[in-house]
N, C-alpha and C positions, 0 to 999 in steps of 0.2 A: 411549456409543458402544461397539459391540461390538469385541472384540480384533482380529479380522481387518481390520475397517474402519479401526481406529486404526492398525494396522501399515501399511496402504496409505497412509494420510494421512501418517504419519511418513516413509515412504520418499519420497513425493512432495516433502515439505518438504525433506528432506535432499538429494535429487537435483536438484530444480529451484529451489525457493525459496532454499535455503541457498547456492546458487552466486551469488546476488545479494549484493554486498558490503555494502549498507546497508539498514537497516530501511525507510527511506523508499522506496528502490528496490524492495524486496519488495512494498510496498503498491502502487506504480506497476505492477509486473509483474502482480500479481493483478487489478488494475483492468482491465488489457488483456484479461483472460480473461472479463470480464463483458460480456455483450451483452444489454442491456435486462433485467437482473435474472437472467439465466440464464448461468451460467459454463460455458465450454467449453474442454476440453483433451483432445485426441485420445487420448493415452496413458491418462489416467485414465478416460475414457469407455469405452475398450476393456476395462478391468479391472472397472469398477463399473457401467457403464451411465450414460446421460446424466443421469438424475435424481439418482442418488446422487453422481456425480462433481460435479455442480453444488452439491449440499448441502455436500460436503466442501470444495470450493474457497471457498464462501461463508463457512464456518466459519474456514478458515485466514485469509482476508482480514479478517474481523471481528477475529479474535484479534491479527493484526498491527497493526491500527489501535489497538486497545486497548493493546497493548504500547507503541506509539509515544506514545500519550497519557500513559502512566505514566512516561515519561522526564522528566527535568528539562528546563527550557527550554534550558539549556546543552547537554545531550545531544542534544536535537532539533536545535538550531542546528548542532552539529558534524556530526550525521548528514546533515542537509540539505546542508551545504557539501560533504561527501564525495560525496554523490549527484550534486550539480551538477558537481563536478570530474570524477567518473568518467564522466559523460555528455558532458563537454566543453561544458557549457552555462554561459553567462554570464547573469546577471540583468540585463535591460535596465533602465536607471535610469528610463526614462520609462513603464514598464509594470508593472502588478501582475498577479498571476495572476488571470484571470477567474474569477468565482464558479462558472460552469458547469464549468470545468476542475477546480476543487477538488471539487465535488460528484461529478464523474466518478471521482474517486479512491476514493470511499467505497463500502463494501458496502451493499446495499439494507436490510439488517436492522439497521444501526447506528441507535441511538436519536437522536432529534432533538437532545438535549442534547450528545451526543458529536459529532454532525455540526457543530453550531455551534461547539463548542470546537475541533475540528480545523481548521475553516475560519478562525476568527478567529486562532488561534495560528499557522497556516501563513502567513497574510497578514502578521502581525507579523514572523515569521522571514524571509520574503522581503524585507520592508522593511529589516530589519537587515542581511541579506546584501547587498542593493542598496547600502546606505549604506557598507558596508565595501569594496565593490568586488567584482569577479569572484572566484570561489572559487580 
């Protein structure tokens, strides 16, 4: 990645993504910018154009998911609980996260193995949080 593009990416991460207090929350935030495989964010598009902005956002999203997967299970658990608490969300003891919602959290370029790992571990974590009670 060329230096000016890397600088824009770092500024975006610092200004927008970095303001989200949890890693899981950052993944959720980036997933909201993804519309059928094309990422959209007006400020970044104004600076880079739609195609480049989408590529930068996809890379950031991908990197965040990989970073989350590299955490220990305890760190992911703690991060998820902090995310749920910050959003004021309780885990309904009778419901698990639907597979489609989990898939919607992931960047399109993520490998199948990483998709499956993320989905299975997230389901386990939701079950643990559910059994422990609300965050």
